[in-house]
Structures are given as C-alpha cells and as structure tokens.
N, C-alpha and C positions, 0 to 999 in steps of 0.2 A: 595477588590480583583476584578481584571477584570474577566469577564466571560470567561470560557474556549472556545476555538475555536470549539472543539468537546466535546460534553457532552452526555454521555450515562448513562441511568438510568434503572435498573431493566430489562435489555434486555433478552427476552426469545424467543427461536426458537426450534420447534420440527419438525422432519421428521417422520410422522406417530407417533408411540409410542416412538420413540427415542428422548429424550430431548438433543439437541446439545448445546444450550446456556441456562444457568440456573440462570438468574438474574445477568447479568454482569453490573457493574458500572465502568465507566472509564471517566476521564477528560484528555484532551490533550490541553495544552496551545499553543498559537501562537508561532511558531518558535521552538517547541519541536520535537525531533525525538524519538518516543516511540517504543521500540522493543518488540514485543509479541513473547514469546517462549512457548514451551510446547509439550507434546507428540502428535503423530498423533491421530486424533479423539477428541482432546480437545476443538475444536470449533474455532480455530484461523482463518481459512479461511472463515468460515461462518460469523464470526464477521465482517471481512472486506466486505464481500458480502452484509451484511445487511446495512453497513454504506452508500453504494451508491445504495441500494435497488435492486441489482441484485437478492437478496433473500429477500422477504418480511418477516418482523418479526411479531411474534404473540402477543407480549406484551412488555411494556416498552417504552422508548423514546430514539430517537437519534436526537440530534440537531447539526447542523453545522452552525456556525456563527449565532446562535440564532433561526435558522429555523428548524422546525421538518421535517425530510427528507421524510418519507414515507406517512405520513398522514396529513390531514388538521386538523383544530381545532375541528372538530366534529368526529375525529377518523375515517374519511372516507379515504380510500386509494386514494392517488393522481393519477390523470390521467397521461398517458405517456407525454402528452404535458406540464402538470404542473411540472412533474419530470425533464424534459430535462434541464431547466436552473440550477436546483439544482445539478443535476448530472454533469453538465459541470464544476462546482466548486470543484468536488471531482475526482481528477485524480486517475487512477488505472493502475498498471503494473502487468501483470499476470505471472504465472509460465511458461506457454507456450506462446510464444511471441504474438500470435493473430494478426500478421501483415496481411495485404491484399497481397496475393501472386503475384497478377498481377500489383501491384503498386510499383514504385521505393521507396527507403528510403525517398526521399524528398516528394513524393506524399502521402505516408503513414502519414507523419507528417502534411502535409498541409490540409488533408481532414477534420479533425475536426475544424480546424481554419476557413475554408470557410463555411462548412455546419452548424456547431453549433454556432461558435462565429460570423459568418456572416461578416468576414473581407475580403477585396479584395484579389484577387489571388496574386497580386504583393506584398502586405504586408505579406500575408501568406507565400509566398516563401522566403522573407527576414527573417521572424521569424524562419521558419523551418530550413533554412540554418544556421542561428546563433546557434540554439540548436544542430543541428547535428555536427557542428564544435566544439561546446563546449564539446560534448561527444566523440570527437576524430574521427569523420567520415566525415570530409570535403572532402575526396577523394572518398567517396562511395555514394554520393547523388543520382546518377542515377542507382545504383545497385538494382536489385530485391532481395527480401529476400532470394531466393534460391542461390544467389551469395554471401551471407554473412555468416560468422561463427555464431554459436549460441550466442556468447558473443556480436557480432556486432548487431545481430537482437534484443537482449535484450536492447542494448543501443539505438536503434531506438525506441523501445517501451517506454523507459524512456523519450527520447526527445519528442515523440508524447504526452505523458501525461503532461510533464512540459511546453511545448509550449502553452498549453491552459491556463496557468497561474492559476492553481487551488488554492483554499484556503488550501486544504489538499491533500496530495499524499499518496495513499495506495499502498504498495508494498507486493505482496504475494509470498513468497519463490522464489524470482526472480532469485536465482542462482541454484535452485535444479535440473533444467534440463540441466545444463551446465557441460561440462568437467571441472575437477578441475583446469586446467591451465587457464581457461577463467573466473573463478570466480572473481579474483582480479580486472580485468579491469572493471567489472560491479560495484563491491562494491566501487571502487575508485570514480566513477561518483556519487554514492549516497552519499559518504562522502563529496564530494564537495558541493552537494545540502544542506546537513545538515549544513555545515559551513556557507553557504549563508542564513541560517535561514528559509529554506523551512519546513513547518509543515508536519511531516510524521508519518505514523503508518506502521511499518515494521514487517511483520511476517518472521522470519528467524531461521535457525539452525546454523548460523555462530556466535559462541559465542564471538570470538575475536572482530568481527565487532560490535556485540551488546554492548560489554564492552567499545570499543573505540569511537563509533559514537553515540550510543543511550544515550539520556539524562536520560531516565528511562527504566527499564525493567519491563514488566508485564508477570508473569508466570501463564499460564492457565492450568487447568486440569479438565476433566469431565465437561466442560462448565462453569466453574467458574474461577474468578481471585483468585488465591491462595496466591500469593506474588507479591508485587509491591513496587518499590523504585528506588533510584538512581542506575544506572547500576552497577557501580563498587561495591557498597555496597551489592546489591543483590547477586552478584557472590561471593564476599568475605565471605559473611555470609550464604552461601548455606547450610552449615551443620546444621543450626538451623531449617531447614524444610525438613523433611524426603522425601517428594515427589519431591521437587526440587533437593535435593541431588542425589536421584536415577536417575532422568531425566538427570542431568548433567553428571553423571558417564557413562550412556549409550551413550551420545553424544561423550564423550571423547574416549570411546572404538571404535566408528565408525571412528573417525578421526585418 
C-alpha cells in the first residue's frame, strides 16, 4: 500500500486544562477529499491549524508527504525558516477570507507566488490570472476585496491557496461566513478541484456537499474521531452511532 499523503498519529493538543485533540489518527491518500464534520468545539479547526502548524501540537505526529510538519527528528520544534517550505506545500483557506485589503484580487494571489515560491512577477501574474479565471473572477482582477462580495472574496482565497500548487489543501468552514445564496458558488469551485484530484481536508457543515464531494467523512466529537468511512455510507448508517445521529438531527433542524 502506498504511503498516505497526510498521516496523523496520536495527535494531542490542549489549551490550558482543556484537551481539544485527544489522540487523533487520520490518513488521507493523494487525490482524496476528506470532509471533517462534528459539533462546535469538537477540535475540527484545531486539527487543521495543527496540520500547517499555525497551532503547535503537544504530542503525536503529523506527516505530509513523509515529512514531519512541526518538529525535526529530535522532537525539536522547527524554526520559522525550516517551516516555510513545508507550509508552502499546505494550502489553507480560512472561514474569514484573510485577504490583504490594500491589494487587488490579482495582487493577493500573486503575493505568495513571488515571495514564497520565488517565481517571477510575469509568471506569477499569468498563474494568478489563470486561477482567478478558473474560479469565475476574470473580470475582477483589479478589484480590491472591499469591492467584492463575500463569495467572490472567498473564491480569491481559494485561488490564492491553489495557485501555490500545494500538496494538500485545508478548507476551514469556508462557507460559514457567507450569505446562503453565495454558498453554492464557492462549493462549486471546491467540487471542481475535487474532480481534478486535489487532495483536500474540508471542515464543513454542508452535509449535501460532504456526501456528494467527499470521498470520506470523518466525524469528530470531543477531540476524537468517532466515525470514519465512505461519505454516503457514513450518512446512510448514521443511526448506528448515537452521537452522529444526534449531530445530524441538529444540523437538519438548522437548515
């Protein structure tokens, strides 16, 4: 069996006395779109933030393409300089768009390409234009974030992450700050990436999306993986796990 692209073992993370991740194991194969679901406070966002070391983890191991993310072989935390090339291979799209307000859509996407990937401005401009066109924003290249809708800003965020050609893309509740009518346009972009074989870990409350796009669903509760399996099977057999059943019933009530 080939090695998983993302391999997480025994991951633990506490904030003070609060244990947020309590021994998480997870494998993600190349080309898989894994949807992580679960109630608020179950550790989903912290899991993503540990994968690219926005949050240092206390114990366990996270490997991306065979490389331990946060620590060297002596369990010493990597310096920011050593982390930079590892982080560049782990794209992240946030709940709140985190665009630079003074830069145009095009400049927002170009920035990481020139500063982190070190490619020329001309090549960065070409690549950024391609991706913004791909996410349906060819006519918005020069617009500032304040001149874009929430859905358009989030699509710039996705283009910015994917233009870096990461090995894995982390998406954290990317539709939760959007008006309901804008959710579809963003999820459509992610669906296209999944079809193209982009490896993704998606934290989401959109169950239809998880069922139709996710190759697998991982249900987390209280910092642990409770249920894991093929998306449609997990949702079809939800009744066999009381915690999952309760969670899905709550989600359906909200929608």
